[in-house]
Structure formats: structure tokens, C-alpha cells
TILO-149599 format. One line per field, with one value per residue (C-alpha): x, y negated, z; residue in three letters; chain. Coordinates in Angstrom, 1 decimal, always signed. Layout:
BEGIN
x: [X, ...]
y: [Y, ...]
z: [Z, ...]
type: [ALA, ...]
mol: [A, ...]
***
This chain:
BEGIN
x: [+98.2, +101.2, +102.8, +105.3, +108.4, +111.6, +114.6, +118.1, +118.5, +116.3, +112.6, +110.8, +107.4, +106.7, +104.4, +103.0, +104.4, +101.9, +100.1, +100.7, +97.9, +95.4, +94.6, +98.3, +98.6, +95.4, +96.8, +100.1, +98.3, +96.3, +99.4, +101.3, +98.5, +97.7, +101.4, +102.3, +104.3, +101.3, +99.0, +101.2, +102.1, +98.7, +98.9, +102.7, +102.6, +99.7, +101.6, +104.7, +102.7, +100.8, +103.9, +104.0, +102.1, +99.9, +98.4, +96.4, +94.9, +98.3, +99.6, +96.8, +97.3, +101.0, +100.3, +98.2, +100.7, +103.3, +101.1, +100.3, +104.0, +105.1, +102.4, +99.4, +101.4, +103.7, +100.8, +98.8, +101.9, +102.0, +98.3, +98.3, +101.3, +99.5, +96.4, +98.5, +100.2, +103.6, +103.9, +103.2, +101.2, +100.7, +103.8, +105.9, +107.0, +109.3, +112.6, +113.4, +110.2, +111.1, +113.4, +110.7, +108.5, +111.7, +112.7, +109.1, +108.8, +112.1, +111.4, +107.9, +109.3, +112.0, +109.3, +107.3, +110.4, +110.9, +107.3, +107.6, +110.9, +109.6, +106.5, +108.3, +106.5, +107.2, +110.8, +109.9, +107.9, +110.9, +113.0, +110.6, +111.1, +114.9, +114.9, +112.6, +114.8, +118.0, +116.2, +114.8, +118.1, +119.8, +117.0, +117.0, +120.7, +120.4, +117.5, +119.7, +121.2, +118.9, +115.3, +115.5, +112.2, +110.5, +107.9, +110.5, +112.6, +109.5, +108.2, +111.7, +112.1, +108.6, +109.2, +112.5, +111.3, +108.1, +110.2, +112.6, +109.7, +107.3, +109.6, +109.3, +105.5, +106.2, +108.6, +105.8, +106.0, +109.1, +106.9, +104.9, +108.2, +108.9, +105.3, +105.4, +108.8, +107.2, +104.4, +106.7, +108.7, +105.5, +104.1, +107.4, +107.8, +111.2, +113.8, +114.8, +118.0, +116.1, +113.7, +116.5, +118.5, +115.4, +114.7, +118.3, +118.5, +115.4, +116.5, +120.1, +119.4, +116.7, +118.8, +121.7, +119.5, +117.6, +120.9, +122.2, +118.9, +118.9, +115.5, +115.0]
y: [-137.6, -137.2, -134.1, -134.0, -131.9, -131.4, -130.2, -130.0, -132.7, -135.2, -135.8, -137.5, -138.3, -136.7, -138.6, -137.1, -138.8, -141.1, -139.2, -135.8, -133.5, -132.7, -129.5, -128.5, -129.1, -127.1, -124.2, -124.4, -124.2, -121.2, -119.4, -120.2, -118.9, -115.8, -114.8, -115.8, -113.2, -112.3, -111.9, -109.7, -107.5, -105.6, -104.2, -103.8, -101.7, -99.6, -98.9, -97.9, -95.7, -93.9, -93.3, -89.5, -88.7, -85.6, -86.7, -89.8, -90.2, -90.2, -92.6, -95.0, -94.9, -95.5, -98.3, -100.2, -99.6, -101.1, -104.0, -104.8, -105.3, -106.7, -109.2, -109.4, -110.0, -112.6, -114.3, -114.6, -116.1, -118.8, -119.4, -119.9, -122.2, -124.3, -124.5, -125.5, -128.1, -126.4, -125.7, -128.0, -125.6, -122.0, -122.2, -123.6, -126.3, -128.1, -126.3, -127.1, -125.2, -121.9, -120.3, -119.3, -117.6, -115.9, -114.5, -113.3, -111.7, -109.9, -108.5, -107.4, -105.6, -103.9, -102.6, -101.4, -99.7, -98.0, -96.8, -95.4, -93.7, -92.1, -90.8, -89.6, -92.1, -92.3, -93.0, -95.6, -97.6, -97.4, -98.8, -101.7, -102.5, -102.3, -104.6, -107.1, -107.2, -107.9, -110.3, -112.1, -112.4, -113.8, -116.2, -117.5, -118.2, -120.0, -122.0, -123.7, -125.6, -125.2, -124.5, -121.4, -120.1, -117.3, -117.0, -116.3, -114.0, -111.9, -111.4, -110.7, -107.9, -106.6, -106.5, -104.9, -102.1, -101.3, -101.2, -98.8, -96.5, -96.7, -97.7, -100.1, -100.4, -102.8, -105.0, -107.6, -108.4, -110.4, -112.7, -113.4, -114.2, -116.9, -118.1, -118.4, -120.1, -122.7, -123.3, -123.9, -126.5, -128.1, -128.5, -130.1, -127.4, -126.4, -127.4, -125.3, -124.1, -123.1, -120.8, -119.4, -118.6, -117.0, -114.9, -113.6, -113.0, -110.8, -108.9, -108.3, -107.3, -104.9, -103.3, -102.9, -101.3, -99.1, -97.8, -97.1, -95.4, -93.4, -94.7, -94.3]
z: [+86.4, +88.7, +90.0, +92.9, +92.2, +94.2, +92.2, +93.7, +96.4, +94.5, +95.0, +92.1, +90.8, +87.4, +85.1, +82.0, +78.9, +77.1, +74.4, +76.0, +75.0, +77.9, +76.1, +76.0, +79.7, +80.4, +78.4, +80.2, +83.6, +82.5, +81.2, +84.4, +86.6, +84.6, +84.4, +87.9, +90.0, +92.2, +89.2, +87.1, +90.0, +89.9, +86.3, +86.7, +89.8, +88.5, +85.3, +87.2, +89.7, +87.0, +84.8, +84.1, +87.3, +87.7, +91.0, +90.1, +93.6, +95.3, +92.7, +93.4, +97.1, +96.7, +94.3, +96.8, +99.6, +97.3, +96.3, +100.0, +100.9, +97.5, +96.9, +99.3, +102.5, +101.0, +99.2, +102.4, +104.1, +101.4, +101.5, +105.2, +104.9, +102.4, +104.6, +107.6, +105.5, +105.9, +102.2, +99.3, +97.1, +96.1, +93.8, +96.7, +94.3, +96.8, +96.7, +100.3, +101.4, +99.7, +102.2, +104.6, +102.0, +100.6, +103.9, +104.7, +101.3, +101.5, +104.9, +103.7, +100.7, +102.8, +105.1, +102.1, +100.7, +104.1, +104.1, +100.6, +101.4, +104.6, +103.0, +99.8, +97.6, +93.9, +93.1, +90.5, +93.0, +95.4, +92.6, +92.2, +95.8, +95.6, +92.6, +94.4, +97.5, +95.6, +93.4, +96.4, +98.1, +94.9, +94.2, +97.8, +97.8, +94.4, +95.8, +98.3, +95.4, +92.4, +91.7, +89.5, +88.0, +89.9, +87.2, +84.6, +86.8, +87.8, +84.3, +83.0, +85.5, +84.8, +81.0, +81.5, +83.7, +81.7, +78.5, +80.2, +81.2, +78.3, +75.4, +72.5, +73.0, +75.9, +74.0, +73.3, +77.0, +76.3, +74.2, +77.3, +79.1, +76.5, +76.9, +80.7, +80.4, +78.1, +80.5, +83.5, +81.4, +80.0, +83.5, +84.6, +87.3, +85.8, +83.3, +80.3, +82.0, +85.1, +83.2, +81.1, +84.2, +85.9, +82.8, +82.5, +86.3, +86.2, +83.1, +84.0, +87.7, +86.6, +84.0, +86.5, +89.2, +86.7, +85.4, +88.9, +89.9, +86.6, +85.5, +81.7]
type: [MET, GLN, GLU, GLN, LEU, THR, ASP, GLY, ALA, ASP, GLU, GLN, THR, ILE, ILE, ASP, ALA, PRO, GLY, ALA, SER, ALA, ARG, ARG, MET, ARG, ILE, ALA, ARG, TYR, VAL, SER, ASN, ILE, LEU, ALA, PRO, ALA, THR, ILE, SER, LEU, PRO, PHE, ILE, LEU, LEU, VAL, ALA, PHE, TYR, GLN, THR, GLN, ASP, GLN, LEU, SER, ALA, LEU, ILE, TYR, ALA, PHE, ILE, THR, LEU, PHE, PHE, LEU, SER, VAL, GLY, PRO, LEU, LEU, TYR, ILE, ILE, ILE, GLY, VAL, ARG, LEU, GLY, LYS, LEU, SER, ASP, ILE, ASP, VAL, SER, ARG, ARG, THR, GLN, ARG, VAL, GLY, PRO, PHE, ILE, PHE, GLY, ILE, VAL, SER, VAL, MET, ILE, GLY, TRP, LEU, VAL, LEU, THR, LEU, THR, ASN, GLY, PRO, ARG, ASN, LEU, GLN, THR, VAL, MET, ILE, ILE, THR, VAL, PHE, SER, GLY, ILE, ILE, MET, MET, VAL, ILE, THR, PHE, TRP, TRP, LYS, ILE, SER, MET, HIS, ALA, SER, SER, LEU, GLY, GLY, VAL, ALA, THR, MET, LEU, THR, ALA, LEU, TYR, GLY, ALA, VAL, MET, LEU, PRO, LEU, PHE, VAL, LEU, LEU, VAL, LEU, VAL, SER, TRP, SER, ARG, VAL, ALA, LEU, ARG, ARG, HIS, THR, VAL, PRO, GLN, VAL, ILE, ALA, GLY, SER, LEU, ALA, GLY, ILE, VAL, LEU, SER, LEU, LEU, ILE, LEU, LYS, ILE, ARG, GLY, VAL, ASN]
mol: [A, A, A, A, A, A, A, A, A, A, A, A, A, A, A, A, A, A, A, A, A, A, A, A, A, A, A, A, A, A, A, A, A, A, A, A, A, A, A, A, A, A, A, A, A, A, A, A, A, A, A, A, A, A, A, A, A, A, A, A, A, A, A, A, A, A, A, A, A, A, A, A, A, A, A, A, A, A, A, A, A, A, A, A, A, A, A, A, A, A, A, A, A, A, A, A, A, A, A, A, A, A, A, A, A, A, A, A, A, A, A, A, A, A, A, A, A, A, A, A, A, A, A, A, A, A, A, A, A, A, A, A, A, A, A, A, A, A, A, A, A, A, A, A, A, A, A, A, A, A, A, A, A, A, A, A, A, A, A, A, A, A, A, A, A, A, A, A, A, A, A, A, A, A, A, A, A, A, A, A, A, A, A, A, A, A, A, A, A, A, A, A, A, A, A, A, A, A, A, A, A, A, A, A, A, A, A, A, A, A, A, A, A, A, A, A]
***
């Protein structure tokens, strides 16, 4: 089996090492898909929206507004790009193809943040949008030179914010961060330094913005 991967300025064909376990690769793919940024956004946004809320209907409405601009719109952009042959795959594995999706995603999230702000949406959801915008800009700049892991960055940010809101009960999410990092390396989508850098970027940026915003 061969997978095409572009990392830095080099394009290379990755071939699974002889004797590599097919079961191990299947597990890695399942983990990578289940813990992908778009997948984890649904439970994440719902947990943030319903945190200490008394108006559940309003929280649900704002959650879906947030999800539309945060995940649905950018995901549709990528799917259409794949269908048109403009993008390699749903993960946008080729580093050189990531700028367009990054820009679209950042603009979409900024519009979502503006909608939440103008309609007095939940402050925590606004904070999610702010973290995502800054994270997107930083990741896009890094992507010009290096293929940092978005899977690790996203889950690192999610684990950090949910732990800040709900406390120690959310700490096991960091185990999932290790698991998704393993899957990305096992699938040869990223190197160990790339998933470590992505994890740290998501955690540190989230901590910084949460501190500034006074979220605890």
C-alpha cells in the first residue's frame, strides 16, 4: 500500500514497512478519523455551549451557529475541493494545498465570531472562535515551511479548554491527544516532532487566550 505525502519542500512516496500490521494500520485510521478536528468539534461545542447555562434552547441554537462557521462551512469547502480535484484528500495531506482551506476557514470563523458577538452569544463560544482564528493564522504561517499536525493541535486545544471549564474530569482527554498523535505518525501523515509541535501549539495558545479572556 502506498500513500502520497508532501512534507516541507519534498514530495515522497511512503511505503509501509514489510511486516507492518494491517490491524495496526486499520486502528490508526479509525482513531485518526474519529478524533479528526471536524469530528470532535460537535461534542466539544455542545459541551462548551451547555456549560453552566440555564437556557438550553438558546445554547443549542448558538452551538449550531458556531458549528456551521467553525466546521461545516470549512469542511464543505474541502469536500468540494477534493471532488474538483483541487485538493488531494479530506485531510489535505499535501502541505502546498493547505493555504486555501486555511484562509477559507479563518474567514468563516471570523464571520461566526462576529455573528456571536452581535447577537450576544455565549462568551465561551466566542472564546472558541478567537482561539480558532489565532490558531489558524499561526498554523497557516508554519505550513509555508513545515507540515504541523492539525489533528494534534485541535485536540490539544479542545482538551485544554474543556479541562479549564469542567475541571479534572476532562484530563483523560489528554490521553486521546497521545492516541491521535500516535495514529498520525503510524499512518505516516506526520513525524513525531510535527505532532508534538501541534499538541504544544494547541495547548499553549488555548491557555494564553483563556487566561486573557478570564475563562476558568
